[in-house]
TIRO-719362 format. One line per field, with one value per residue (C-alpha): residue in one letter; x, y, z. Coordinates in Angstrom, 3 decimals. Each point is the difference from the previous one (the first is absolute). Layout:
% TIRO-719362
code <- (A_...)
c1 <- (X_...)
c2 <- (Y_...)
c3 <- (Z_...)
***
This chain:
% TIRO-719362
code <- (M_E_A_R_H_D_S_V_L_M_Q_E_V_L_D_A_L_E_V_R_A_G_D_T_V_V_D_A_T_L_G_G_A_G_H_F_A_A_L_E_A_A_L_G_E_G_G_M_I_I_G_I_D_A_D_P_A_A_V_L_R_G_R_E_A_Y_A_H_D_R_R_P_E_R_P_V_A_H_L_V_N_D_N_F_R_N_L_A_R_I_L_E_R_L_G_L_G_Q_V_D_K_M_L_F_D_L_G_W_S_G_Y_Q_I_A_A_P_R_G_F_S_F_Q_S_D_E_P_L_L_M_T_Y_G_E_G_G_E_T_A_A_D_I_I_N_S_S_S_E_E_D_L_A_N_I_I_F_T_Y_G_E_E_R_F_A_R_S_I_A_R_A_I_V_A_A_R_A_K_E_R_I_L_T_T_R_A_L_V_A_A_I_E_A_G_T_P_H_W_Y_Q_N_R_K_T_H_P_A_T_K_T_F_Q_A_L_R_I_A_A_N_D_E_I_G_S_L_R_E_G_L_A_A_A_L_A_A_L_A_P_Q_G_R_L_A_V_I_S_F_H_S_I_E_D_R_I_V_K_N_I_L_R_D_A_V_Q_T_G_L_G_V_L_T_P_K_K_P_I_V_P_T_R_A_E_I_L_S_N_R_R_A_R_S_A_K_L_R_V_F_E_R_A_A_T_H_S_T_A_E_P_V_I_S_S_S_H_L_L_Y_V)
c1 <- (-156.302_1.937_-0.844_-1.007_-2.302_-1.151_-2.043_-3.423_-1.323_3.390_-0.417_-3.664_0.689_2.670_-2.322_-2.842_1.773_2.003_2.811_1.902_3.401_-1.024_-2.864_-0.592_-0.862_-1.180_0.468_-2.057_0.925_3.612_-0.116_2.604_0.988_-0.561_-2.521_2.001_3.053_-1.769_-1.994_3.317_1.843_-2.836_0.818_2.802_1.543_-2.739_-2.204_-0.813_-0.973_-1.451_0.028_-2.069_-0.277_-1.018_2.591_3.516_1.626_-1.877_1.187_3.633_-0.703_-1.096_3.198_1.956_-1.830_0.676_3.649_0.410_-1.226_3.223_-1.345_1.244_-3.543_-1.841_-3.108_-0.195_-1.182_-1.720_-0.477_-2.481_-0.653_-3.652_-3.567_-1.477_-2.984_2.177_0.604_-1.366_2.222_2.928_-0.512_-0.507_3.288_1.826_-1.574_-1.989_-3.416_-0.573_1.340_0.111_-0.089_-0.738_-0.006_-1.532_0.922_-2.103_1.660_2.478_3.664_1.956_2.232_-2.893_-1.163_3.567_0.552_-0.938_-3.056_-2.753_-1.446_0.805_-1.726_2.585_2.460_-0.247_0.507_-1.063_-3.600_0.688_-1.167_1.023_1.946_1.736_1.117_-2.451_-3.867_-2.456_1.032_-2.035_0.779_-1.494_-3.246_-0.154_0.520_-2.086_-2.991_-3.351_-1.223_-2.630_2.706_2.287_-2.752_-0.713_3.616_0.471_-3.200_0.222_3.535_0.705_-3.409_0.480_-3.110_0.963_0.885_-2.360_1.348_3.562_-0.483_-1.581_2.971_2.506_-1.811_0.152_3.700_0.997_-1.800_2.724_2.855_0.615_0.300_3.180_1.300_-1.287_0.125_-2.138_-2.441_-0.088_-0.754_-2.944_-1.306_0.233_-1.905_-2.758_-0.313_-1.258_2.243_-0.741_0.799_3.454_0.654_-0.704_2.736_-0.510_1.463_-2.837_1.751_0.446_-3.155_0.383_3.680_-1.063_-2.780_2.441_2.655_-2.562_-1.281_3.440_1.060_-3.245_0.444_-3.621_0.246_3.474_-1.205_-2.881_2.019_2.887_-2.105_-1.907_3.372_1.224_-2.964_0.213_3.711_-0.170_0.958_-2.079_0.286_2.069_-0.635_-0.548_0.534_-1.197_0.759_-2.292_0.142_-3.221_-3.701_-0.254_2.754_-0.883_-3.660_0.960_2.450_-2.683_-2.538_2.269_1.153_-3.635_-1.120_2.939_-1.064_-3.632_1.043_1.911_3.526_1.182_-0.491_0.991_2.554_-0.954_-3.332_0.588_2.810_3.180_0.936_3.259_0.767_-0.145_3.865_0.358_-2.355_2.026_3.189_-1.149_-2.982_-0.507_-1.119_-3.016_-2.553_1.609_-2.268_1.429_-2.475_1.176_-1.466_0.898_-0.759_-1.984_1.970_-1.475_-0.548_-3.561_-1.401_-1.216_2.038_0.635_-2.953_0.389_-3.423_-1.132_-0.841_3.744_0.396_0.266_-1.564_1.294)
c2 <- (183.075_-1.613_-3.616_-0.877_-2.555_-0.717_-3.196_0.586_-1.666_-2.135_-0.864_-0.759_-2.371_-1.969_-0.185_-1.111_-2.752_-1.425_-1.358_-2.973_-1.107_-2.958_1.638_0.255_3.749_1.906_3.563_0.480_3.679_0.608_3.786_1.730_-3.443_1.373_-2.601_-2.696_0.732_-0.008_-3.152_-1.717_1.134_-1.872_-3.182_-2.341_-3.289_-2.264_3.056_1.257_3.452_0.720_3.520_1.072_3.101_0.963_2.760_-1.312_2.764_-1.212_-3.584_1.626_1.607_-3.237_-1.698_2.703_-0.319_-3.731_0.460_2.191_-2.825_-1.700_-2.392_-3.622_-0.992_2.301_-1.441_-1.017_2.811_-0.036_3.328_0.074_2.600_-0.475_1.305_-1.503_-0.821_-3.026_-1.170_-3.434_-0.698_1.482_-2.205_-3.020_0.678_0.156_-3.431_1.751_-1.218_2.240_3.142_1.032_3.713_2.459_3.712_2.443_3.486_1.780_3.252_1.253_0.532_3.358_-1.560_-0.475_3.691_1.280_-2.216_1.930_-2.050_2.421_-0.970_3.464_3.141_2.230_-0.241_-0.381_-3.797_-2.345_-1.287_-3.639_-0.755_-3.673_-2.099_-2.166_0.169_-0.236_-0.229_2.785_3.381_2.843_1.860_-2.798_0.154_3.867_0.264_-3.023_-0.239_1.412_2.886_-2.118_-2.532_2.465_1.536_-3.579_-0.720_3.278_-0.264_-3.678_-0.231_3.604_0.797_3.311_2.243_1.952_-3.105_0.724_3.679_-1.264_-2.670_2.658_2.389_-3.022_-0.726_3.581_0.313_-3.286_1.261_2.685_-2.133_-3.520_0.135_-1.765_1.740_0.526_3.826_-0.034_-2.407_2.401_2.898_-1.902_-0.834_3.634_1.032_-2.523_1.089_3.315_2.602_-0.784_-3.506_0.743_2.010_-2.721_-1.831_-2.895_0.345_-0.133_-2.748_-2.418_-2.193_0.007_-1.181_-2.807_-1.160_-0.337_-1.741_-2.425_-0.531_-0.163_-2.783_-1.748_0.301_-1.101_-3.059_-0.742_0.502_-2.393_-2.664_0.556_-0.165_-3.109_-1.873_1.195_-1.301_-3.313_-0.403_1.056_-2.764_-0.960_2.917_1.972_3.658_2.360_3.853_2.597_3.693_2.124_3.846_1.022_-0.938_-1.887_-2.616_0.002_-0.879_-2.956_-1.179_0.315_-1.953_-2.829_-0.516_0.219_-2.659_-2.287_0.308_-0.654_-3.351_-1.216_0.646_1.925_3.102_3.622_0.776_2.814_0.431_3.693_1.306_1.262_3.577_2.059_1.708_3.708_0.020_-2.031_2.225_3.167_-1.535_-1.668_1.582_-2.889_-1.961_2.121_-1.988_-3.541_-2.805_-3.400_-2.930_-3.407_-3.371_-3.299_-3.193_-2.711_-2.557_-2.737_0.475_0.784_-1.964_3.499_1.854_3.529_1.648_3.439_1.031_2.314_2.532_0.780_0.828_3.682_0.392_2.720)
c3 <- (278.356_2.830_0.482_3.448_1.672_3.514_0.399_1.641_3.032_0.335_3.671_-0.443_-2.890_1.950_3.015_-2.183_-2.003_3.115_-2.472_1.651_-1.013_-2.177_-1.757_-3.620_-0.879_-3.036_-0.548_-3.023_-0.426_0.490_-0.723_1.923_1.775_3.494_1.034_-1.929_2.039_3.375_-0.836_-1.135_3.255_1.965_-1.834_0.472_-1.241_-1.269_-0.923_-3.467_-1.345_-3.380_-1.294_-3.073_-2.006_-3.343_-0.036_-0.797_2.156_3.045_-0.432_-0.061_3.246_1.353_-1.112_1.551_3.207_0.112_-0.785_3.025_2.272_0.835_2.552_-0.458_0.890_-2.379_-1.834_-3.609_-2.188_-3.406_-1.684_-2.840_-2.659_-0.661_0.856_3.250_-1.886_-1.141_3.485_-0.554_-2.907_1.778_3.123_-2.200_-1.989_3.493_0.973_2.926_0.842_3.186_1.486_3.525_-0.169_-2.810_-0.361_-2.778_0.399_-2.814_0.259_-2.497_1.232_0.066_-2.609_-2.431_0.538_-0.755_-2.968_-3.180_-1.088_0.582_3.369_1.244_-1.197_1.844_-3.048_-3.719_-0.818_-2.738_0.542_0.696_3.512_-0.354_2.729_-2.570_-3.667_-2.819_0.214_-0.469_1.421_1.341_-3.314_-1.938_2.122_-0.230_-3.641_-1.357_2.472_-0.872_2.186_1.668_0.824_1.408_2.288_1.191_0.767_1.949_1.851_0.955_0.714_1.334_1.307_-1.645_0.057_-2.953_-2.162_-3.005_-0.422_0.486_-2.666_-2.273_0.482_-0.568_-3.398_-0.990_0.979_-1.896_-3.231_-0.185_1.014_1.514_3.839_0.749_3.189_3.478_-0.560_-2.979_1.870_3.081_-2.357_-1.346_3.511_1.157_-3.241_1.014_3.585_1.620_1.351_3.591_-0.220_-1.105_3.020_2.644_2.175_-2.316_-3.476_-2.618_-1.857_2.808_-0.568_-3.817_0.315_2.492_-2.307_-3.016_1.977_1.220_-3.549_-1.593_2.355_0.507_3.619_0.904_-2.036_1.395_3.617_-0.423_-1.577_2.568_3.088_-1.179_-0.791_3.514_1.793_-1.727_0.770_3.673_2.453_2.982_2.491_-2.650_-0.173_-2.763_0.505_-2.654_0.166_-2.188_-0.571_-1.745_0.409_-3.339_0.853_3.666_-0.912_-2.125_2.852_2.580_-1.930_-1.192_3.516_1.368_-2.294_0.857_3.721_-0.929_-1.918_2.975_-1.290_2.936_2.066_-0.153_2.846_1.080_-1.394_-0.774_-2.201_1.713_-0.950_0.549_3.206_-0.059_0.469_-3.197_-1.872_0.922_-0.939_-3.251_-1.727_-2.338_3.026_0.789_-2.136_0.635_1.322_1.161_-0.205_1.453_-0.718_1.700_-1.572_2.124_1.667_-2.210_-3.764_-0.856_-2.803_-1.367_-2.725_-0.059_-1.825_-1.703_-0.842_-2.640_2.549_0.296_-3.656_-1.044_-3.458_-2.256)
***
């Protein structure tokens, strides 16, 4: 599969963050480095940009983007191979107490889809679905979880209506042979869904693959921890922009930012999420479900701390 990535809502992100030359900026999700390059270009001498990604290949793309900036007044850059859930630790290691602007783009990049790690069901690949090296893979989850746990994962993280029958089919298939490739998993999913479901516009494996990717990378836990750290580190009148792509993560983002507003930490600007234009959706289908939410920290620090309530937890 050819690697390609078009960063979504590019102009909207730049307009929302209003990056100034001397700002300290965090791109918490380097991905294809498109947003990173644009944010860096808005900075100048005295500015700083921190790029973070759990995928080592994304960090390399960030380094390449920075190397292409030949300006004598280019900002200082720090490229970090880590999960954004560790944002507080990363900033502490860099000696940074506050950050002016932050971006979380929660979508996966075209490079990740093209990498043979099991993210795509369009070709036969090892069933990994991990962004970095090591850790629990999708194959580990598929082959070791109970039928009930599999059903809960697929339903909770994929909102899949046939979660139970898919889980039952997976358990039946793995009893004959371990499921280690995307093709074997797709076959099990198709065995667990009715024929009409397989002839729709959306591939029948879409939601199950999403669920396993979220579970393998603990994306929900990472998101909660990363946003809490971002809100705590945001400077007065600093801005945080978050792009989500599916209802599960958007619900978490919405609730966390709403609670931050209610505790007096800042305001949403604008109050409603920003969505792509029709023109962008036509040129980039991956943009069709994107939502951009923007939070601005209050001019003076509130004594309240960011609170992530149990209502934002998703239980499996």
